[in-house]
N, C-alpha and C positions, 0 to 999 in steps of 0.2 A: 504494500500500500504506500502511496506517495505521501509526502510531507503535508500536502494540502488536499482537501476534498476536491475530487476531479470528476466532472461530468463530460464524457466524450461525445463529440458530435455524431449524430446519426446520418449526416449528409456531408461526407468529406468533399472538399473542393478538388477540382482538377488542377494539378500543379503545372505551372508554365515551364517550358524548356529553359534551361540555364542561360542559353545564348540569346533568349528573347527578353530577359529581365531588364527593366529600366530602374527607376528609383521610386519606391513608395506607392506603386499602383496596385499591387496585389497584397492581400492580407491572408494570414494563415487560418487554420481551422479553429483555434482556441484563443482565449484571453484570460488574464488574471484580474480578479476584482477584489477590493477590500474597502470597507466603509469606516468612517470616523464620525463620532459624536462627541461634543464637548462634555467632559465629565466621565465619559466611558472609554475614550481612546479609540485606537484602531481595533477592528474586530471583523470577524467573518471572512477570512481569506479563502478564496476558492478559485478554481480553474473551471471555466464553462465554455460552451461553444461560442465562437465569435458571433456577435450580433449587435443590433442597435441598442443604445442606452436610452431608456425612457426618461425624458426631462420635461418638467412642467414649464410652460412659457415664462413663468416668473422665476425660474431657477437663477440663482445669484450670478453664476459664471457668465450667463448670457448677457447680463446687463453691466456688470462691473469688472469683468475680465480677470477674476482671481483664478488663474490657471498657470501651472508650471509643467514643464516636461523636460526630458533629457533624451539622449540618443546614443546608443552604442551598438556594437556589432559582434555577432558570433560567426566564426569561420570554421569551415571543414578543412582540416589540415591535409597535407599530402599523405599522412598516415591514416586518414579517415576519421580521426578523432575531432571533436568539436571543442573549440576554445573561445572564450570571451576575452576581449582586450580591455584591460584596466577597469574591470567591473567595480572594484571597491571604490576607486576614485570617482567613477560616475555616480555611484550611490551617495557618496559624500557630497558631491556637487549638487545633486538633486535636493538634498536637505538644505544646502546653502540657499538655493533658490526659494525653498519653502520659507526660510527665515525672512528673506527680503520681502516676500509677498504676504507676510503675516498669516502663514498657513502652518498647520501642525507637521512636525517632522515625523517621518517613519523611522523605526529602528533600522539601522543600516543592515543588520543581519537579515531582517525580513525582506528588505529590498533585494539583497543579494540572493536570498533563497527563492524569491519570485522569479528572478532572472533564470536561475538554473532550472527551476521546476517547469516553467512554461517552455523553455527551449527544449528540455528533455521530452515533454509531451509532443511537441511539434518538430522533433529532430529530423524527420524525413523532409521537412521543408528547407533545411540548410542546404543551399546549392553546392555543387561539387566543382563547377568550372572555376578556373583561376580568375581572380578579379571580382568574384561574386561573394556575397555574404548574406547573413540573416540579420536584418536591422531590428533592434529593440527600441520601442518607444514607451517608456514609463511616463505617466501623466497623473497629476492630481487636479481636480476641479472642485470649486465650491458648489454645494448642492442645496443650500438653504432656499426655500421658496418664499421670497420676500422682496418687495421693492423698497430697499433702504440701503444706504451706503455704509456698510460696516463689515468687518471680517465675518465670514460665514461661521456657523457653529457646527456644520456638517460638511463632509467632504467624501469624494470617491477617488480612490487610487485605482488606476487600471493600467495594464501592460498589454500591448499588442505587438505583433511581429510581422515583418514584411521581407520576403526574399528580394534582394536588390542586385542590380548590376552597377555600372559606373554612374556616378552622380551627374557628370557632365556628358552630354551627347558627343562632345568632341573626344571623349576618352582622356587619357593622361597626355594631354597636349597643352602647350601654352595658350592661355586665355587672354582676352582683352578686358581690362577693368577701367572704370571711369571714376576718378576722384571727384567727389561732389562737395562744393561749398554752399550748395543750396539746401540740401536735405540734411537733417540732423538725426542721428540714431539715438543718442543718449547724452545725459549730462551727469556730472558727479553728484552724488546724493540721490539719484533716481534709481531706476531698475535695470540699468545697463548691464550689471554683473549677473543678473538672473536670466535663466532660460524661461522666460514667461511669454505667453501668447502675444501680449501687447507689444513687445519689442519687435516681433516679426511682422505684426500688422503695420507698425510704423515704418518698416523698411520697404513696403511694397511700392510706394510711389517712387522712391529713388531707384529701385530696381527696374521699374517700368521705363523711367526716363533713360536709364543706361541702356536697356535693351533697344529702345527706339533709336538710340544713337549708334547702335551697332556693337555694344559691349556686352560681355557675358555677365559681369557683376559690377556693383557699385562699391567704391572704397569710401567709407565715411571718415570725415574729419571731426575733430573735437567740437562739441556743441557751444563752446564759449568763444574761442578765437577763430574757429573754423580754418585752422591751418595745421594742426597736429594730427598725424595718422592715428586713427582709432582701430577700426577693423572693417573687413569686408562683410557684406550682408550675411554670409554663411560661413565665414572663416576668419581666423586670426591672420595677421599679415606679417611677413618678414622680408627684409631687404638685405642684400649683401653689397656693401659699398667698400671698395678696396678689399681688404682681408677681414673686415669686421662684419658680422651678422648682427643686425639691429632689429628689435621688435618692440612695439609700445609696451609700457609697463602695466601691470595690473593695478589700476587706480580707481576702480569702481565703475568705470564706464564701458569696459569690454569684458567678454566672457573669459573665464579661466579655462581655456581650452585644454582638453586632455591630450589631443594630438600636439598642440602647442608645447605643453609641458614635456611631452615625450621627445619632440624634436630638439628642444633646448638641452635636455639631458644627453641625448645622443651626440649632439655637436660638441658639448663640453667633454664627453667621453673621448671624442676624437681629437681634442686639443685645439679646437677652433676658438677664435676670439668671438665671444657672444655677449651682447649688451642689451639689457632691457632698459630703454630710456625713451624719453620724449623725442620724437623726430618730426620735423615739419615736411609738408608736401614740397615746399620750395627747396629744401635740402635734397630731397629725392630727385626732383626735376633737374636741379643743377648737376647732380651726379650723373643723371641720364644724359645730359647735354655734353658733359666733359669726358664721358666714357668710364667713369669710376663706378657706376651702378652696374655691377656684374650680374646680379640675379635678384629676382623678386618672386615670392611664392606665398600661397595661402596654405593654412593647415586646418583640418577639421575632420570630424568623424566621417561625414558623408563622402568627401572627396579625398581624404587622407592628406596628400600633398598635391597642390595644384600650381604648376608653374605659371607665372605671368609673363606673357610675351610682349604685351603693349600696355602702357599706362597713359591714359588720357587725362588732361586737366586744362580747363579754360581754353579749349580749342586746339591744344597742342598734344600730339601723340609722341611718346618716347618709346622706341623699340628697344627692348632689353635683350642683350646677348644674341643679337641678330634674330630675335624671335624664336630661339631654340631653348630647350630645357637646359638649365645650368648644371654644373657638376655636383654642387652641394644639394640642390633640389632633387636631382636624380638619386644621389646617394641616400638621402633621407627617405625618399619614397621606397627604394629597394629595401632598406634596412627595416622599415616598419612593416612592409608587406611580407617580408621573409619571416618576421616574428608572427604575424597573423596566421600564417599557414604552417608554422612549426618547422621552418627550414633552417633556422639558426638558433644559437644559444640565446637564452633569455636571462641575462645577468641581473635584471631588475625585477624579475618575477612579475611581469606585466600580464602574462597570459595565464588564464585559469581554465582547467578542463571541466567540461560539463559531463557528468556521469550519466 
């Protein structure tokens, strides 16, 4: 018997072919649910068939946006075994988002157990083709039925799974990003550090503007001066100027990215010069013009490591490394992917097996 009560679906879905997977379009057969009430705490963990959530039209999350989520991946290694990448850190970050959004934290061990239990139930959904994975989306939403602005007294935690291919349709190829001084993602003291639904809703207009201008993503600048690099809509950002790798610091306006943290650790392991500091868009553009901007890339769970081939700002495009993937970018991508599929040693114990 499993750790949590489990009701298996009577109508299993047809699984798509691994080479036909995109990102987030297909969901697996089951989901994990757990409820919260003030004074009672979290209760009734269970695995049930995937299906709609019944919500009253006055449910708090629909009006006041009290919702958090996270995202991590399970990989089927070359040895056939299933591994999660940095699940503990994802669970801890999930609770940090809960703190920021005035929501109850879940015990980290329960979060971790929900990951393992649901992936084990839907293990057949973990794709086998290189470059694919099973994406995990843990979420908490406020469920009070009341029209009034205050923290909810009840919540629902749910976990759903999706087999995924490459996040970008271009694959692992250099993308075009547009630095925007028009749209603002977050300011210090706000919710920028949390993975909350509102942050992503706020990013949509900037993303649409970038897409209309022919770019894949938008690079947000700080919300006060509109000149310091913050993050890309779905990724943390890193630049290599000369022999120094620079990334914006964690100062409350950007996400504490798990892949960001992993990349920084790997580069320090390799003896590279790595700096977490404020960097302006003007400094980056100047480096691009004088040839010292050697590489630029984004990091994130969805895309892993995404090279930037073109940076646009105020009508000017800077082509980076002749539009090709740089050496550090490629080395990071290869190192992390090799960990994902169990192809290399794991000195930091980032991968955990799902039994």
